[in-house]
C-alpha atoms as one frame of an Amber mdcrd trajectory, in Angstrom:
protein
   6.687 -11.748   6.734   3.483 -10.361   8.245   0.091 -11.388   6.662  -2.957
  -9.623   7.950  -6.636 -10.312   6.997  -8.919  -9.335   9.925 -12.388  -7.735
  10.720 -13.456  -6.133  13.951 -16.688  -4.397  14.774 -16.404  -1.758  17.647
 -19.591  -0.134  18.261 -20.711   1.562  15.117 -16.985   1.260  13.688 -16.359
  -1.529  11.359 -12.605  -2.316  10.593 -11.806  -4.666   7.591  -7.989  -4.891
   6.952  -5.944  -7.052   4.570  -2.492  -6.610   3.776   1.011  -8.257   3.665
   4.323  -6.849   4.806   7.701  -8.414   3.895   9.950  -6.211   6.166  11.341
  -2.886   6.379   8.829  -0.146   7.675   5.241  -0.353   6.770   3.448   2.699
   7.290  -0.307   2.656   8.418  -1.347   6.156   7.012  -4.684   7.900   7.237
  -6.762  10.451   8.933  -7.727  10.425  12.641 -10.524   7.767  13.239  -9.463
   5.690  10.238  -8.719   2.630  12.556  -4.896   2.690  12.726  -4.531   2.322
  16.341  -7.323  -0.329  16.487  -5.274  -2.253  13.818  -1.927  -2.135  15.731
  -3.622  -3.128  18.743  -5.104  -6.096  16.984  -1.616  -6.993  15.766  -0.369
  -6.739  19.338  -2.982  -9.052  20.660  -4.500  -6.334  22.766  -7.812  -6.488
  20.818  -9.206  -9.664  19.572 -10.538  -9.725  15.905 -14.058 -10.944  15.154
 -12.640 -13.034  12.236  -9.970 -13.565   9.940  -6.170 -14.424  10.660  -2.755
 -12.871  11.445   0.577 -14.732  10.538   3.876 -13.545  11.387   6.970 -15.438
  10.012   4.769 -18.541   9.410   3.337 -18.620  12.895  -0.500 -17.893  13.120
  -0.795 -15.359  16.053  -4.645 -15.226  15.261  -6.835 -17.579  13.163 -10.761
 -17.570  13.764 -11.156 -20.828  11.889  -8.635 -22.638  14.032  -9.698 -20.803
  17.404  -6.112 -19.538  17.823  -5.497 -16.421  19.677  -1.866 -16.092  20.770
  -1.757 -13.579  23.956   0.215 -10.451  23.718   3.230 -11.538  25.838   3.801
 -14.831  23.709   3.895 -12.858  20.313   7.377 -11.353  20.653   5.944  -8.107
  19.245   7.376  -4.746  20.743   5.004  -1.826  21.106   5.908   1.772  21.408
   2.779   3.965  22.307   2.356   7.684  21.750   3.313   8.573  25.214   6.065
   5.883  26.088   4.283   4.576  29.218   7.326   4.044  31.179   7.174   2.951
  34.868   7.893   6.209  37.138   9.273   4.219  40.017  11.977   2.618  37.867
  15.104   4.093  36.484  15.870   4.131  32.835  18.088   1.109  33.550  15.185
  -0.656  34.947  12.714   0.446  32.432  14.918  -1.001  29.736  15.352  -4.167
  31.517  11.535  -4.695  32.154  10.656  -5.978  28.646  13.452  -8.676  28.658
  12.510  -9.832  32.275   8.834  -9.989  31.571   9.550 -12.146  28.336  11.759
 -14.280  30.409  14.763 -13.783  28.205  18.370 -14.193  29.447  20.389 -10.944
  29.874  22.698 -10.082  27.103  25.174  -7.418  28.092  26.432  -6.829  24.547
  22.801  -6.508  23.326  22.016  -4.069  26.022  25.093  -2.038  25.314  24.198
  -1.949  21.588  20.719  -0.718  22.140  21.933   2.040  24.653  24.424   3.186
  22.062  21.976   3.105  19.329  19.644   5.390  21.091  22.100   7.456  22.997
  20.890   6.425  26.447  24.101   6.147  28.242  23.734   9.320  30.224  20.178
   8.698  31.258  20.372   5.122  32.727  20.130   6.214  36.340  17.431   8.981
  35.950  13.751   8.441  36.522  11.111   9.081  33.639   9.895  12.111  35.408
  13.238  13.971  34.942  13.393  13.115  31.158  12.205  15.082  28.144   9.428
  13.788  25.907  11.970  12.832  23.248  14.096  11.040  25.843  11.154   9.120
  27.287  10.324   7.831  23.834  13.980   6.764  23.317  13.745   4.767  26.310
  10.410   3.237  25.405  11.948   2.079  22.037  14.979   0.819  23.715  12.788
  -1.224  26.155  10.806  -2.673  23.154  13.906  -3.530  21.265  15.441  -5.452
  24.386  12.340  -7.675  24.127  14.046  -9.148  21.096  10.837  -8.573  19.035
  10.031 -10.122  15.653   8.054  -7.032  14.832   7.942  -3.498  16.248   4.867
  -1.545  16.441   5.033   2.333  16.754   1.726   4.107  17.156   2.357   7.694
  16.303   5.550   7.949  18.590   5.941  11.746  17.785   2.369  12.683  18.341
   2.980  13.824  21.886   6.159  15.780  21.209   6.514  19.394  20.367   8.392
  20.534  17.068  11.807  20.653  18.746  11.433  17.180  20.448  10.142  15.693
  17.106  13.275  16.962  15.311  15.393  15.627  18.011  14.004  12.052  17.979
  13.488  11.470  14.310  17.185  10.717  13.599  16.984   7.853  16.139  13.964
   6.475  14.200  15.838   6.514  11.133  18.829   4.811  12.861  16.613   2.179
  14.176  15.444   1.497  10.695  18.692   1.210   9.206  20.672  -0.474  12.077
  18.382  -2.626  14.093  16.816  -4.659  11.079  13.620  -5.124  12.956  10.443
  -5.092  10.546   8.352  -2.216  11.842   4.673  -0.982  11.450   4.708   2.807
  11.890   1.369   4.607  12.457   1.026   8.135  11.301  -1.310  10.660   9.618
   1.808  13.005   8.937   3.019  12.611   5.401   6.538  13.998   6.142   7.224
  11.437   8.753   6.090   8.549   6.620   8.235   9.693   3.651  11.209   9.853
   5.842  10.885   6.452   7.565   8.632   4.090   5.654   9.417   1.660   2.908
   5.640   0.720   2.102   2.431   2.617   2.677  -0.914   1.147   3.627  -3.624
   3.757   3.508  -6.724   3.568   5.730  -9.733   5.471   5.527 -13.003   4.870
   7.642 -11.837   1.251   8.644 -10.868   0.164   5.213  -7.473  -0.358   3.493
  -8.101   1.743   0.219  -4.553   1.283  -1.245  -1.079  -0.303  -0.674   2.015
   1.027  -2.250   4.356   3.866  -2.241   4.608   7.572  -1.489   2.131   8.454
  -4.172  -0.555   7.345  -1.603   0.337  10.210   0.786  -1.605  12.981  -0.840
  -3.872  14.589   1.635  -1.714  14.104   4.641   0.298  16.784   6.570   3.052
  17.687   4.322   6.018  18.907   6.725   7.540  17.536   9.750   6.716  20.160
  12.503
């Protein structure tokens, strides 16, 4: 279970967010500038809140009252950015293994094989990121995050940098990830069609505030079709 109650002032922008997630896919939905990326960066530990708390599976990752701020590499949270952020000098195989090694986890060949099969990466293992399509790079980024054995997976608009064809290519893998990997996810998007296909719960943000938590009835006003 994820419990979030945080506040952060960034220049003239004030974020105040409070919600719980009990598993599945929680969508952070709202217009550009609402604070979605700031909030996932706070969850990942990349941005420190000014006050509040974050508790994941009973462990406090941040608690201002107790002066707790667990660093990102110790949170066991996977993060997939908009553009993947793969290492260009490493092969796909090397990129997949990077997260596990940085987390000092023992290699598990069966687990690696499962992730490779889940994301259809077998034919890409010896290639470099510069030779991959945008959709392929995102699949590798998701695989790298999964091999960190995360307790929570953050996806910050993972389709935003892709054209319409690549979006249609990768979305079935996201649905497969939801159904097969069983890792709780926080999925950031302002696209209503994406959220309807992937999410089990919606948290709606506007101007740095959570205005509602619920189901797909909160998606009115978003983009209504998958490009």
